[in-house]
VEXKE-240030 format. One record per residue (C-alpha): residue in one letter; x, y, z. Coordinates in steps of 0.25 Angstrom, whole numbers, plus 5000, padded with zeros to 4 digits. Layout:
<atoms>
atom type=a; px=X; py=Y; pz=Z
...
</atoms>
This chain:
<atoms>
atom type=m; px=5014; py=5074; pz=5012
atom type=s; px=5001; py=5072; pz=5019
atom type=l; px=4994; py=5068; pz=5007
atom type=s; px=5005; py=5058; pz=5004
atom type=l; px=5002; py=5052; pz=5018
atom type=a; px=4989; py=5045; pz=5014
atom type=a; px=4996; py=5039; pz=5002
atom type=g; px=5007; py=5034; pz=5011
atom type=v; px=4997; py=5025; pz=5018
atom type=g; px=4992; py=5021; pz=5004
atom type=a; px=4978; py=5027; pz=5007
atom type=l; px=4977; py=5038; pz=4997
atom type=r; px=4972; py=5036; pz=4983
atom type=t; px=4975; py=5047; pz=4974
atom type=d; px=4963; py=5045; pz=4965
atom type=s; px=4960; py=5060; pz=4961
atom type=s; px=4945; py=5057; pz=4959
atom type=c; px=4943; py=5052; pz=4973
atom type=h; px=4940; py=5065; pz=4981
atom type=l; px=4929; py=5069; pz=4990
atom type=f; px=4922; py=5077; pz=4979
atom type=g; px=4926; py=5067; pz=4968
atom type=s; px=4916; py=5061; pz=4959
atom type=n; px=4919; py=5046; pz=4961
atom type=g; px=4913; py=5046; pz=4975
atom type=c; px=4925; py=5039; pz=4982
atom type=g; px=4926; py=5041; pz=4997
atom type=f; px=4937; py=5045; pz=5006
atom type=s; px=4937; py=5030; pz=5011
atom type=h; px=4943; py=5027; pz=4997
atom type=d; px=4955; py=5034; pz=5000
atom type=a; px=4956; py=5036; pz=5015
atom type=p; px=4968; py=5030; pz=5022
atom type=g; px=4965; py=5018; pz=5031
atom type=s; px=4971; py=5008; pz=5040
atom type=e; px=4973; py=4999; pz=5028
atom type=d; px=4984; py=5008; pz=5023
atom type=f; px=4993; py=5004; pz=5035
atom type=d; px=4992; py=4989; pz=5032
atom type=f; px=5004; py=4986; pz=5023
atom type=s; px=5003; py=4971; pz=5025
atom type=n; px=4997; py=4969; pz=5011
atom type=r; px=5006; py=4979; pz=5004
atom type=p; px=5021; py=4975; pz=5006
atom type=w; px=5031; py=4983; pz=4998
atom type=f; px=5039; py=4970; pz=4995
atom type=h; px=5041; py=4956; pz=5000
atom type=i; px=5053; py=4949; pz=5007
atom type=g; px=5050; py=4935; pz=5005
atom type=s; px=5035; py=4933; pz=5009
atom type=y; px=5036; py=4946; pz=5019
atom type=g; px=5030; py=4958; pz=5013
atom type=v; px=5037; py=4971; pz=5017
atom type=t; px=5028; py=4982; pz=5019
atom type=k; px=5030; py=4997; pz=5019
atom type=p; px=5030; py=4998; pz=5035
atom type=v; px=5041; py=4988; pz=5035
atom type=v; px=5049; py=4995; pz=5025
atom type=l; px=5048; py=5008; pz=5033
atom type=v; px=5052; py=5002; pz=5046
atom type=v; px=5065; py=4997; pz=5039
atom type=l; px=5067; py=5010; pz=5033
atom type=i; px=5065; py=5017; pz=5047
atom type=a; px=5075; py=5008; pz=5053
atom type=v; px=5085; py=5010; pz=5042
atom type=v; px=5083; py=5026; pz=5043
atom type=m; px=5085; py=5025; pz=5058
atom type=i; px=5098; py=5017; pz=5058
atom type=a; px=5104; py=5025; pz=5047
atom type=f; px=5100; py=5039; pz=5054
atom type=f; px=5105; py=5035; pz=5067
atom type=w; px=5118; py=5028; pz=5062
atom type=a; px=5121; py=5040; pz=5054
atom type=a; px=5119; py=5049; pz=5067
atom type=f; px=5127; py=5040; pz=5077
atom type=n; px=5136; py=5032; pz=5069
atom type=k; px=5148; py=5042; pz=5070
atom type=p; px=5143; py=5052; pz=5081
atom type=k; px=5150; py=5065; pz=5083
atom type=m; px=5153; py=5072; pz=5096
atom type=v; px=5145; py=5084; pz=5091
atom type=p; px=5133; py=5078; pz=5084
atom type=r; px=5130; py=5084; pz=5070
atom type=g; px=5119; py=5081; pz=5060
atom type=i; px=5113; py=5068; pz=5060
atom type=q; px=5120; py=5064; pz=5073
atom type=n; px=5114; py=5076; pz=5080
atom type=i; px=5100; py=5072; pz=5076
atom type=g; px=5103; py=5058; pz=5081
atom type=e; px=5108; py=5062; pz=5094
atom type=v; px=5096; py=5072; pz=5096
atom type=a; px=5086; py=5061; pz=5093
atom type=y; px=5094; py=5051; pz=5103
atom type=l; px=5094; py=5061; pz=5114
atom type=f; px=5080; py=5064; pz=5112
atom type=v; px=5076; py=5049; pz=5114
atom type=r; px=5086; py=5047; pz=5126
atom type=d; px=5083; py=5060; pz=5134
atom type=r; px=5068; py=5061; pz=5131
atom type=m; px=5063; py=5047; pz=5131
atom type=a; px=5073; py=5037; pz=5137
atom type=r; px=5079; py=5045; pz=5148
atom type=d; px=5065; py=5052; pz=5151
atom type=s; px=5059; py=5038; pz=5154
atom type=m; px=5071; py=5030; pz=5159
atom type=g; px=5082; py=5039; pz=5163
atom type=k; px=5096; py=5036; pz=5159
atom type=q; px=5093; py=5021; pz=5160
atom type=g; px=5085; py=5022; pz=5147
atom type=d; px=5098; py=5026; pz=5139
atom type=k; px=5100; py=5012; pz=5135
atom type=y; px=5086; py=5012; pz=5129
atom type=v; px=5088; py=5025; pz=5121
atom type=p; px=5093; py=5018; pz=5108
atom type=f; px=5080; py=5009; pz=5108
atom type=l; px=5071; py=5021; pz=5111
atom type=f; px=5079; py=5030; pz=5101
atom type=s; px=5077; py=5020; pz=5090
atom type=l; px=5062; py=5017; pz=5094
atom type=f; px=5059; py=5032; pz=5093
atom type=f; px=5064; py=5035; pz=5079
atom type=f; px=5059; py=5022; pz=5074
atom type=v; px=5045; py=5025; pz=5078
atom type=w; px=5046; py=5039; pz=5074
atom type=l; px=5051; py=5036; pz=5060
atom type=m; px=5040; py=5025; pz=5058
atom type=n; px=5030; py=5036; pz=5061
atom type=v; px=5036; py=5047; pz=5052
atom type=m; px=5036; py=5037; pz=5040
atom type=s; px=5022; py=5042; pz=5038
atom type=f; px=5027; py=5056; pz=5033
atom type=v; px=5039; py=5051; pz=5025
atom type=p; px=5036; py=5054; pz=5010
atom type=g; px=5034; py=5041; pz=5002
atom type=i; px=5032; py=5033; pz=5015
atom type=q; px=5020; py=5040; pz=5023
atom type=f; px=5018; py=5028; pz=5032
atom type=p; px=5020; py=5028; pz=5048
atom type=v; px=5026; py=5014; pz=5050
atom type=s; px=5021; py=5014; pz=5065
atom type=s; px=5007; py=5014; pz=5059
atom type=v; px=5008; py=4999; pz=5057
atom type=y; px=5006; py=4993; pz=5071
atom type=a; px=5017; py=4982; pz=5069
atom type=f; px=5028; py=4992; pz=5070
atom type=p; px=5024; py=5000; pz=5083
atom type=l; px=5021; py=4986; pz=5089
atom type=a; px=5034; py=4981; pz=5085
atom type=l; px=5041; py=4993; pz=5092
atom type=a; px=5032; py=4992; pz=5104
atom type=i; px=5036; py=4977; pz=5106
atom type=m; px=5050; py=4981; pz=5105
atom type=v; px=5048; py=4991; pz=5116
atom type=w; px=5041; py=4981; pz=5124
atom type=l; px=5052; py=4971; pz=5123
atom type=t; px=5062; py=4982; pz=5127
atom type=y; px=5055; py=4987; pz=5139
atom type=m; px=5051; py=4973; pz=5144
atom type=y; px=5066; py=4968; pz=5142
atom type=a; px=5071; py=4980; pz=5150
atom type=g; px=5061; py=4978; pz=5161
atom type=f; px=5064; py=4963; pz=5163
atom type=r; px=5079; py=4966; pz=5162
atom type=r; px=5078; py=4976; pz=5173
atom type=h; px=5068; py=4970; pz=5182
atom type=g; px=5068; py=4955; pz=5178
atom type=l; px=5054; py=4949; pz=5181
atom type=g; px=5051; py=4960; pz=5190
atom type=y; px=5048; py=4968; pz=5178
atom type=f; px=5034; py=4962; pz=5179
atom type=r; px=5033; py=4970; pz=5192
atom type=v; px=5037; py=4983; pz=5185
atom type=l; px=5027; py=4980; pz=5174
atom type=g; px=5015; py=4976; pz=5182
atom type=v; px=5016; py=4982; pz=5196
atom type=p; px=5016; py=4997; pz=5197
atom type=s; px=5022; py=5003; pz=5210
atom type=g; px=5013; py=5008; pz=5221
atom type=v; px=5000; py=5000; pz=5217
atom type=p; px=4992; py=4993; pz=5228
atom type=l; px=4993; py=4978; pz=5227
atom type=g; px=4978; py=4976; pz=5225
atom type=i; px=4979; py=4985; pz=5212
atom type=l; px=4991; py=4978; pz=5207
atom type=v; px=4982; py=4965; pz=5205
atom type=i; px=4975; py=4973; pz=5194
atom type=l; px=4985; py=4982; pz=5190
atom type=t; px=4997; py=4973; pz=5188
atom type=p; px=4991; py=4965; pz=5176
atom type=i; px=4987; py=4978; pz=5169
atom type=e; px=5001; py=4983; pz=5171
atom type=l; px=5007; py=4971; pz=5165
atom type=l; px=4998; py=4970; pz=5154
atom type=s; px=5000; py=4985; pz=5151
atom type=n; px=5015; py=4985; pz=5152
atom type=i; px=5018; py=4972; pz=5145
atom type=f; px=5008; py=4970; pz=5134
atom type=i; px=5000; py=4983; pz=5132
atom type=r; px=5012; py=4993; pz=5131
atom type=p; px=5018; py=4988; pz=5118
atom type=f; px=5004; py=4988; pz=5112
atom type=t; px=5001; py=5002; pz=5116
atom type=l; px=5015; py=5007; pz=5112
atom type=g; px=5013; py=5001; pz=5098
atom type=i; px=4999; py=5005; pz=5096
atom type=r; px=5001; py=5019; pz=5100
atom type=l; px=5011; py=5022; pz=5089
atom type=f; px=5004; py=5014; pz=5079
atom type=a; px=4990; py=5021; pz=5081
atom type=n; px=4996; py=5035; pz=5081
atom type=m; px=5004; py=5033; pz=5068
atom type=f; px=4992; py=5025; pz=5061
atom type=a; px=4982; py=5035; pz=5065
atom type=g; px=4990; py=5047; pz=5062
atom type=h; px=4995; py=5043; pz=5048
atom type=l; px=4980; py=5038; pz=5045
atom type=l; px=4975; py=5052; pz=5049
atom type=v; px=4986; py=5059; pz=5040
atom type=a; px=4983; py=5050; pz=5028
atom type=t; px=4968; py=5052; pz=5030
atom type=f; px=4969; py=5067; pz=5029
atom type=a; px=4978; py=5067; pz=5018
atom type=a; px=4969; py=5057; pz=5010
atom type=g; px=4957; py=5066; pz=5013
atom type=a; px=4964; py=5078; pz=5008
atom type=w; px=4966; py=5071; pz=4994
atom type=y; px=4952; py=5065; pz=4995
atom type=m; px=4945; py=5079; pz=4997
atom type=f; px=4955; py=5086; pz=4987
atom type=s; px=4946; py=5093; pz=4976
atom type=v; px=4941; py=5107; pz=4973
atom type=k; px=4929; py=5105; pz=4982
atom type=g; px=4936; py=5098; pz=4993
atom type=i; px=4949; py=5106; pz=4994
atom type=i; px=4945; py=5112; pz=5008
atom type=f; px=4943; py=5098; pz=5013
atom type=s; px=4955; py=5093; pz=5007
atom type=g; px=4963; py=5104; pz=5012
atom type=a; px=4958; py=5102; pz=5026
atom type=s; px=4961; py=5087; pz=5025
atom type=f; px=4975; py=5090; pz=5020
atom type=t; px=4978; py=5100; pz=5031
atom type=m; px=4974; py=5089; pz=5041
atom type=a; px=4984; py=5080; pz=5035
atom type=i; px=4995; py=5090; pz=5037
atom type=v; px=4991; py=5093; pz=5051
atom type=m; px=4990; py=5078; pz=5054
atom type=t; px=5004; py=5076; pz=5047
atom type=a; px=5010; py=5086; pz=5057
atom type=f; px=5003; py=5079; pz=5069
atom type=e; px=5007; py=5065; pz=5064
atom type=l; px=5022; py=5070; pz=5063
atom type=f; px=5021; py=5074; pz=5078
atom type=i; px=5014; py=5061; pz=5082
atom type=q; px=5024; py=5052; pz=5075
atom type=a; px=5035; py=5058; pz=5083
atom type=l; px=5027; py=5058; pz=5096
atom type=q; px=5023; py=5043; pz=5094
atom type=a; px=5038; py=5039; pz=5093
atom type=y; px=5041; py=5047; pz=5105
atom type=i; px=5029; py=5041; pz=5113
atom type=f; px=5033; py=5027; pz=5109
atom type=v; px=5047; py=5029; pz=5114
atom type=m; px=5043; py=5036; pz=5126
atom type=l; px=5034; py=5024; pz=5130
atom type=t; px=5045; py=5015; pz=5127
atom type=a; px=5055; py=5022; pz=5136
atom type=s; px=5044; py=5022; pz=5147
atom type=y; px=5042; py=5007; pz=5146
atom type=l; px=5057; py=5005; pz=5147
atom type=a; px=5058; py=5015; pz=5159
atom type=g; px=5047; py=5006; pz=5166
atom type=a; px=5055; py=4994; pz=5163
atom type=l; px=5068; py=5000; pz=5169
atom type=e; px=5062; py=5006; pz=5181
atom type=e; px=5064; py=5000; pz=5195
atom type=a; px=5053; py=4991; pz=5199
atom type=h; px=5044; py=4996; pz=5211
</atoms>
């Protein structure tokens, strides 16, 4: 699977003569994955009118369909004693409710559980697309998608805050409790800038950067294993392939962790919007 990851971003050429000890003199830069492999703007799969539908767009639609189908099957006809797919769905739901929503907001966060629940599994599925055979591309490594989710989160917690506090929400956003008035002159603009504008940017860039860098590392080690594969370079190739396997396992962990962090931060922002003003 690791070798196919490089092919998944379109970076690995399988020219058998292009190796470290080959005679044609081509360098690793000829085959190495790069940032251009994450740009699909000039490589649409098909067109709808003048709009070119790219691989990431198709994957996002596929993820949405898979999620709807799975959880519809799990909760469409719930049983008192859950079995099979319903049991999996309930365990997942309770995990998000108890470990994310209620940990941050208490029981008042229950009404936001469907949003957090959908967000967690949508982000996680976008990430794990990088290890699905035939796909091998994490959708969240295209910044437009994490940014769109971050804007959705921003709109949600801003709406919740203004609904709860009215215009007094600006005080919640910009005036920390217990800070001397003289410090507030400097701190309040910084707090407003951070809480209103910087949050969605950092929320999106954190997810994007981790998925982009992680997938590029795995693809680079996989491509390196192929590049150095020969009788003379078998040790180097084996070392690179081993690193590709290690990074694959590490990336699987990071993918779940980043989905968890994204939703935990969302829950904390909602908690801040719902808390009583000081």
